[in-house]
N, C-alpha and C positions, 0 to 999 in steps of 0.2 A: 976701674974695670972690675975690681974684685967684688964691689957691692952690686953688680948686676948678676941677675940669675940667668943662667943659660936657658935658651928656649927648650920647652918640653916637646919631646917626640911623641906623636900619636901612635900608640901601639894598636895595630889592627886587631880587631876582635870580632866576635860574631855580630852580624847586622841585626838591628832591631826590626822586629816585624812591624810593618806599617799598619796603622789603623785604617780600617776600611773606609771610614768616613773622613779621614784626614786628607786635606788638600794642601799641597805645598804651594805656597805663594812666593814668588821672588821678592826679594827685598826691594824696597823702593830704590829706584835709580840703578838697578842691576838688570842684566839681560837674562832671559830665561836660559836655563841650562840646556846644553845641546843633548840631542838624543845620543845615547851611546852608540858607538860604531858597531857595525856587525862583528859578531864574534866576541864581543866583550861581555856577553851574558844577557839574559832576558830583562826587559824593561817594560813598565806599564804602558799600554796603548791608550791614547786619548782619542775619543770619537767626537767629532765636531759636527753639530746639527745645523741644517740650513734654516733660514728665517721662514715661519709659517704664513706670513702676511700675504705673499702672492697667491698661495693656494686658497686662502680664505677669501681673497678678492674674487677669484675665479668661481668658487662655489656660490658666493653671494650674487655674482652677476648672473649665473645660470638660474638660480632660484628666482631672481628678479624677472628674468625673461619668461620663465614658466608662469609666474604669477601674472605678468602682464598679458600673456596669452589667455589665461583663464579670465582675467578681467575683461579683455576685449570680447571674448566669446560670450561672457555673461552680459555685457552691455548689448551685444547683438541680439541675444535671446530675449533679454528683459526689456530692452528699450527700442532698439532699431526695428527688429522683426517680431516684436512681441505679439502683435495681433495675428500675424501669419502662423506662428507656431501655436498660438492658442487655438486657432481655427483647426489646425491639423490635429491637435490633441482632442478637441471636441469631436472631430470627424471620426476618430478612431474609438473614442469613448462613448459618444452619444449616437444613438440610432433613432431614426424616425419610422413611424408606422402609421398607415392610414386607418382611421376608425370608420368602418363601413356603416353608412346610415341604414336603418331598418326600412326596407321597402314597404310602401303602403299596401294595404289589402284591397282586393277587388271583391265586391259583394253584389248580390242581386238586389232587386228593389225591396226585398224584405229583410235584408241584412244577412242573408246566408252566404257564408264564405265560398268564393269561387277560386280565389288565388290568395295565398298567404305565405309568410316566410317563417322558417324555423331556424334554430341555432345550428351553426355548422362551423367547420374549421378549414382554413387553408393550411395545408401541410407544407412547411418550408424547411430550409436547412442552411447552415453556415458552413460553406466549403472549407474554411480555414481550420475547422475542427476535425477534418478528415485527412489532413496531411500526415505524412510519415513522422514528422517531428512530434506531432501531438499524439497520434495513435500508436506509435512504435511499430507500425506495420505498413507495408507498401500497398496493400490491397484493401484498405479500410472502405473506400467507396464501393468496391465490388461486394464486400461482405454485407454492408448496409443495404445495398440495392437488392440483394437476394432476400433479405428479410422483409423489405418494404414492398417489393413488387406484388406479392400475392395479396397483401392487405389493401394496397392502393389500386390494384387492377391495372398496373402500368408495366411497360417493358423494362426488364432488369438493366439492359444496356443503356437505355435512355436515362434511367435514374442515376446510374453510375457516372454517366457523362456529365450530368448536371452537378453531381457532387465533386467533380474534378474541375469545375469552372474556376479559372484563376482570377485573382485581383477583385474578388467580391466576397462579401459576407452574407449575401442573401440570394437564394434561388428558390423558385416555387416548384414544388414537386407535384402537388395536386390541389385542385380547387374544390371548395365547398363539400368537404367530406363530413359525414354525420358524426355526432359526438361518440357514437359507438366505435367508429373507426379510430378516432384519436385516442380513445380509452384503450383500444387494443394495442396501439403503438406505445402509449405510456406504460402499460403493463410490461411490454417487451423491453422497453428502456430500463425500467426498474429492475427487472430480472438480470439483465446484462450488467447494470451498475453494481448490483449486489455481488455478482460473480467476480467483477473486476476488483472490488474491495477485498475480497477474500484471497485473491492471488497477489503475489508480489509483482509490482509494476504492471498490474492489470489495467486495461483501458476498455471502456465501452465504445463500440463502433457506432452506436446510435446517439451518442451524447450531443451531437450537433443537429439532431432532428428536432424541429420546433413546430409550433402551431400558432396561427393567428385567428382569433374569433371573428366570425363573419356570419352570414345568414344564407340560407338556401331557399329557393322558390319552390313551393309545392302547390299542387292542385288537388284538393281533397276529393273532388268528384271525378278524377281521372280525365277521360276525354270529353266530358260534358262541356259544351260551349267552347271547345278548344279553338274553333275557328274565330270566335269573337275575342277570346282572351289572348291568344298568341302564346308566346313563351319568353323566357329570359335566357340570354346566351351566356357563355362561359365568363364573359367580362362583367356580367351583372347588369347588362343593358337589355331593354326590351328588343326582342328579335322579330316580333310580328304582332298583329292584332292590337288590342287596347294597350298591352304592355309596351308596345313600340310607340303607338300614337300618343299616349300620355306618360311616356317614360320620365320626362322632367318632373311632373307632379308626383309620380309614384316613387321615384328614386330618392328624393330628398337631397341632402347635401352632406357629403362625407366630411368627417373631422380629421384631425391630425394630432398625434402625440409624439413627443420627443423625450427620450429618457436615457439615463446612463446605464450601461450594461458592462458586464464582465463575464467572459466565458459563455456568452449567449443568455445570461440571466440578468434580470432587472436588479439594479442597485437601488434599494428603496430610500437610502439616506442621501442620495446625490441629487434629488430633486428632478422635476420633469415639467415640461410645458405642454399643455393640452388645449386644443380647439375642439369642443364637443361636436359630435355629428347631429344633424337635424333630421329627424325621421320624415319619411315621405308621407304624402297625403293618401288617405283611403279614397277609393273611387267606388261610387255606387252606380251600378248600371240600371237600365230600365227593364231588363229581362226578368222574367219570373223563372226561378230554377225548376219548378215543377212542370210548367208549361214547356220549358226548354227540353226537359227530359222526355215528355210525351212526344214532342215534335221530332226529336232526334231518334227516339226508338222507332217511331212509325216510318220515317224515311229510310232508316237503315235496313229495316226488314224488307221494305218494298224493293229497294235497290238490289238486295241480295236475291230476292225472289225473281225479279225481272232480269237478273244478270246485266244490269245497266252499268254505264260508265260512272255515273254519279247522280246525285239528286240533292235538292235543297227545299227547306220549308221555312217560310217567314211568317211570323205572327205579329200583328200590329194593332195597337189601340187606335180605333178609327177617329176618336175625338182629339187625342193629344199627339198622335204621330209617333208615340213611343213604341220601340221594338220590344215585344214581349218574348220573342224567341227567334233565333236564327240558326237553324240546324243544317249541317252538311253531312253527306255520306259519299264516300268513306271519309272518316276523320282521322284523328291521331291523338295520342296521349302526350301532353306536354311534359309530363314527368319523366318520360324516356323517349327522346327524339331519335335514339339510335334504332328503334324498331319502327319508326314512321316511314311511310311511303313518301318520298319527296313530292310526288304529284298531289298528295293529299294535304300537304302543308298549306296554310293560308285559309282564306274564307271565300270559297267558290260562289257563295250566294251574292257576293259583292264584286268578285273578281272575274267571273265568267260573263262574257258577252255572247248572247245568242238571240236568234230570231224567235220571238214569242209565239207567233201563230195566232190562232183565233181569240186568245184572251185579249189581244190588242184591239179587237173589233169594237169593244166598248167605247174606245176613244173616237172611232169613226162615227158611231151612233151618237155620241155626245155632241160632236160637231154638227151632225145633221139636225138633231133636235134643237140645239142652241141657235142655229142659223135659221130655224123655222122653215126648212125646206121639206120637212116630212114630220109625221106624228107616228105614234105606235100603231095606229090603225091604217096608215097609208098602205095601199095595195102595191105589191111588187111581184111582177110575173117573172119567174126564174126558170130559164130554159136549162136543158141538160148541158149545153156547151155555150160559151160566149167568146166571140172573137174580138179581141182588142189589141191594137198595135200589131206587133209581130207574133202574138201568141194566142193560143186557144185555151181558155180557162174552163175549169170544171170544179164540181164539188167533190167531197170525199167519197161519195157514192154516185153511181149512175142512177138517174131518175127521169121520170116523165116530167113534163113542165109542172113546176110547183106554183101554186097560187097562194102566196104568203103575204101576211101583213108585215110591216117593218118589225114588229115584235116577233113574228114568226121567223124572219131572216136571222135574228139574233138567237132565238130559241133553237133553231135547226142548224145554226152555224153555217149558213150558206155563203161561200166565197163570192159566187156570182151575184147574189142579192146584195152583198156589201159593196161590191164594185159599182153596181147600178145606183145604190143609195148615195155613196160618196161622190159619184159623178155629178150629183145635183148641187154640190157646194159652190159651183161657179158656172158662169156662162160658157167658159171654155175649160178644157182639161187643165191648162196651166193655172188658171185662176183657182180651180178646185184644189189643185196641189198646194197652192200657197195657203189657202184657208186651212186645209187639213194639217199642214206643217205647223201652223201657228198654234193649233190646239195640242198637237203632240208635244211641242215645246212647253206649253203651259202645264201640261200634265207631268213634266219633268223628264221627258225622253231626250237623250243626247246631252244631258246636263248632270253634274255631280248631284248625288242624293242629298248632300248637306251633312253627312256623317263625318266626312274627312278621314275615312278609314284608309290605312296603308294599302296601296295596291288596288284601290277601287277603280272600276272602269265606269266611264260615263255612257258607255254604249256607242252606237253609231247611228246617226241620223243626218244624212246628207242634206244640204240646202235644196229646196224644191227645184231650182233652176238646173240642177245637175242630175235630177232623177232620170234614169233611163226609161225607155218606152215601157218595159215590163214593170219597173218599179212604180210607175204612176198608178198601176192597177194592183200590185201585190202589197204595197205598203198599207192600204186600207184594211187588209185582213192579216197583217202581222208578218209578212215576209219582205225581205229587203231592208229591214230596220232591225237593229240589235239593242238589247236592254240587259240589265242585270235583275236578279230576283227581287231586290228591295225596291227598285223602280216599279216593277210590275205590281207588287203589293201596294205601293203608294198610290197607284192609279185607282185601285178599287177602294182604298181608304178615302180618297178624294170624293168619289161618288157617294160613299157611305156618310161622309161628313157634310152633306148638303152642298157639294160642289166646291168646297174650300180645301185646297191642298195645304196640309200642315207638314212642314219639312220633317222627315224622319229624324228621330233622336235615339241614341243608344246610351247616353250618360245622363243620369239624373242630377249628379252633383259630386262634390268632393268634400272630405272632412280633413281639416288640417291637424297638425300636432296639438293645437290648442283645443281640439274637439269641436270647433265651430263648423257647421255644415254650410257650404256655399252651393246653392242650386245652379245648375247649368243655365246658360242664357236661354231665353224663351225662343222657341223655333219660329222661323218666318212662316207667315200664312199668306196664301195667294188665292184669290177667287178665280176659278177656272171656268165653271159654268154656273148658271143660276140654280137656286135651291129647287125651283120647279123642275128644271131639266134633270137634276140629280135624282129627285124622287121618281120621276118618270122612268129614268134608267133603272133604278132599283126595282120597280115593278116589272120592267121588261126582263131583268136578270132573274127574277123569281120564276118566270116561265121556263127558263133553261133547266131549272131544277124540278119544278112541280108539274109541268105539263108532260103528258105522256109522250109527246113528240120531241120533248127537250132532250138534250144530250147529257144532262148532268143529274140524272135520277139517282145515281149512287151517292150523291152528296146530301141527300135528304136527311134531316134530323127530326125525329118525332117530337112534336110539340113546339118546334121553332120554325119561323119563316126564314128561309135561306135564299139569298141572292148569289148567283155565281155564274161562271162561264168556263167552258172547257176549251182546251187548245191542243192541237196536234200539228206541229210544224216540221217541215223539212229541215234537217239539221246540217250545219256546216261542220265537217270534221276539222278540228283545230290542227291536226297533224298534216292533212293534205290540202285544206282549203276548198275541198269539194263537198257537195252534198252527199251525206251518207247517214242513214238512220233518221230518227225522229226525236224531237223534243216534245214530251208529253207534259201537259200542265192542267191545273185547275186553280181558279182564283174566285174568291167570294167573301161575303160578310154576313153576319147574323147578329141579332134578329134583323130581318130585312126591313121591317117597318120602324125599328128603333135601333140602328146599328151600334154595336159596341166593339166587335172584334173582326179583323180581317185576317184570312189565312190564304197564303199562296203556296202552291206546291209545283215543282218541276222535276222531271226525271229525264236524264240525257241518255239516249241510245239504248232503250230497252231491247234486249235481244231474245228474250224468252217470254212466251205468252203474248197477251194483248199489249199494244203500244198506244192505243187511243187514250187521250188525256182523261176523258170522263171515266174510263174503265180502271185505270191504275192510280190516278191522282185523286179522283173523286172520293174513293174510300179513305185515303189519307186525310183529305180535307175534313171529312166527317169525323174521323177519329180524333184529330187534333182540335177541331172546333168544339166538339162535345166536351172534351177535357177542359178547354180554356173557359167555356161558359160556366161549367161547374166550379172551376177554381176561382173565378172572379164573381161567382154567385150572381150570374145574370139570369133573371127569370124569363120565361116566355111571355110575350105580350098578350097572347090570347086572341089576337085579331085574325080574321080570315085572310087567305091569300088573294092577290089581285085578280088572277085568272083572266089575263088579257088574251084575246083571240090570237091564234097562230096562223090560221088560214082564212081565206075568203072564197066565196063561191062566185066564179066568173059569170 
């Protein structure tokens, strides 16, 4: 026991400070020390962390779901609905615009411009560029409208309403404005844009105003030949006359361009698709601008002087049937239809149907001569009154019994003499009616002229079986039958052309975009009476002008032989359908022995001064015929007049 050392006692001393990084680990096989009981002094607290794996799994799952959503949407956009979304993108990015074709010109027979087209602009706007989000102001449309209205000549409220149009990027503010108007708008836009740049957050209220190049129809000669030419409406289509009749040829074919845009501007690097426009064909008319001017000036002055409702002059080439002039009064200026009288629009020379009166007697005489029932020398005793059917007929003046030749009946324009001569066309009145009707039809009465003009009337010629008792006797001297002015001129051209009717023409041909001229189809020709009958009629018509007893002395032209006929008919008032006033007319051709030109004049309801055709239309015939003969350089033939007898001694 003595060699054992006694156990050493641990003397309490000061505790060693623990190293911060020291960790006590229990000895293998031992239990961890218990936490000191409360009240035994402070002891280090151990924080135990949870496992991060569950949270990482949650985050990964969420990210995976988000990525799957993106992938699914991407597949929908790029694969499933790719074409639909591409189309929507193109719709918003690409815009289409019509490329207006240049309308063809209309010229006279010598190439003088009668209708042409000049550069113009359609003023448009993009309403999306006038919204509050873009302009930073709620009244941008109203501000823009106040600036544009005086320039465009439009109502401010109407412009503002268009600029507020929802769900569209295109509105039309004004059609076919001149380059000067667009320049004025551009200058104003540039001024506002410069001001907006100098200000903080400044915006121009006109940024969304755009323009599309187009063309505007102009008529260099104002109202000259307006009834023939017509006009072009706001949509660019012919609204009357040749412009309407030949609209397809004149208009050409519009093109189309599709391009990328941003903010209303072209993106040049994004490419475009274009179908070019095809220009319209030029149309060459048969009329002569100078002769047209002379005819229009003459009829306009006389209509004003006589205070008449209207009047017309037709000038025709007797050999070819080509219309050299077709003048109406009153007329209109197709450059500004706002000042035109609606009643004056159109072409009255083709659209008015009226009873011609004594100028139609030439057809009755043609039938009498062709049927060999009389000659120019045949004696016709003309009483002061003639009872036929339920009426008593008389001439334009009271007279003692006249002893006239058939030539004298035409020269003195006797209604009674014409009734007596036409009655010889058949053994019965019904047969005479049928014969006369057949000749009227061959002369073109009651039928289209062949011009195909918009609104043209064919006149009124009832079948002979329906003629009333009075019509049987009035139709031979031009009452009870209706015609238009071109039909009347064509009758005299037929006589002048040796009895062959050449269908009237107004268009010589067209010239396409390739510059090639295509002549109009050859007009139809019809033999109406023999050449002998036609020449006899021409000599008889000379007596109307040259003989002292003739009614057409005011149509004489020094140096030329003139054949013609006067007419003064009771006129049916279109407004009431009753007879009121007179239709005054004169028709003829020259030179009478070698015809070249036919001139027809008619004036409706002259209310001041003389109303007889020979007195107010004879001078117009002379004035226009003289001008036409000089223009066409037609010399006098130098031959003497026929001087057929007018009367006989009983």
